[in-house]
N, C-alpha and C positions, 0 to 999 in steps of 0.2 A: 398793285402792292409790290413793294420791293422785296427782293429775296431775303434780305436781312430781317425785315419786319415779319415776314412769314416764318422764318426760323425762330424768332423770339416768341411769336404766338404759339408755335408748335412746342417749343421748350416749356413755356408756361402751362400749356394744356397738359402736357405729359407730367409735369411736376404735380399739378392739381390732381390728376388721375391717380398718381402714386399715393398721394396723401389720403385721398378718399378710400382707395383700396386698402391701405394700411389701417385706417380707422375702422373700416368694416370688418377686416380680419380680426383686429383686436377686440372689437365688440362681440363677435361670434365666439372667439376663443375664451373670453372671460364671462360668458353668460353665467349668472348666478355666482359670480366670483366675489361677492361681498363677504367680509369676514365676520359679519354678525352671526350670532348663534342661531342655528336652524332647528326646527322641531325634529325630533327623532322620526325616522321613517316607520310606517306601520309594521308592527311585529317586532320592533326593536325592544331590547330589555329596558325596563324602566330605570333602574339604577345600576351602574357598573359596580363590580366588586372592587375591592382595594387593589387587587392584582391587575385588573383591567384598567383602573385609573392610573396606576403606576406605569402600565404598558403604554397608555395614551401619552403620558408625560414623556416617556422614552421615545415614542414615535415623533413627538414634536422636537425634543432635544437633539435627536439624531438627524433632524431635518428631512425626514422621510417625505414630507409634504412638498418638497421641491420636485419630486418625481411622481408622487401618488396623491390621490384624493380619497377622502372618506366623507360620506354624507354631503357631497358637494363642496367640501372645503379642501383646498390644495390644488394640485395640478390635475386638471380633468383628463389628461392624456392617458393616465394609468389608474383608473379607479380600483379601489380595494373592497368596495361594497360587495358582500357575499363571498369573500375569499375563504372565510371560515367554513362555509358549506361545501366549497369546491375542493379544498385541500386538507389533508390530515396534518397533524402536528409536525411530523417528520418533513413533509413537503414544505410546510410553512417555514421551517427552520432552514431548509436548503435555499429557498427563494430569498429569505431574509438575509442570509449570509453570502449568497452567491456561490454556493458549493454544490457538489453532487450533480444531478441532472440539470439543475438551473444554470450551472457554470457554463455549459455548452450553448446556452440560449441567450446569454447576457453579453452585452458589449463590454469592452475593457473599462470604459468610463463607469458603467453601472456596477461592475465588480469593485472598482475602487471606492465608489460611494458606499456600497454594502459592507466593505471591509471594516468600516468604523464600528460596526455592531459586533464584530467577532469576539472581542474580549469584554464586552459591556456587561456589567453586573445585573442590569435590568433586562437582559435578553429573555429569561423565562416569562417575565411580566409582559414584555412586548409580544411574545408568541401567544400568551393568554389573550391579549387584546385583539390580535389578528384573528385568532380562533373564534372570538365572540362576534366578529363581523359576518353575520349570517343573513 
């Protein structure tokens, strides 16, 4: 076999391996990533309050799902399930706005993303929603 032929075969095999590895990574990263409504997890509240519904709407409007997930919907890298049981309201506010203790642990990009919520009129409803995620 000529050197050029072997080089072409190797380049083709490498390209195929990269495509297969990318597809596998994407499939694993997006497990359960469909956007269909999912049943509530056991122990979840049956019907959200008006404030929680408004908070969920603010969560979606502020594009929090780009970085976070709730009940399997959104970015699975940073799930918020159970955050209401782990943090009190003051800590939730710090993490939501990227202030206080949270500011030292967030990247500059995350702080910029969170800055959009600082003056939002629906911030109390958003905090109610996050507190309900137990």
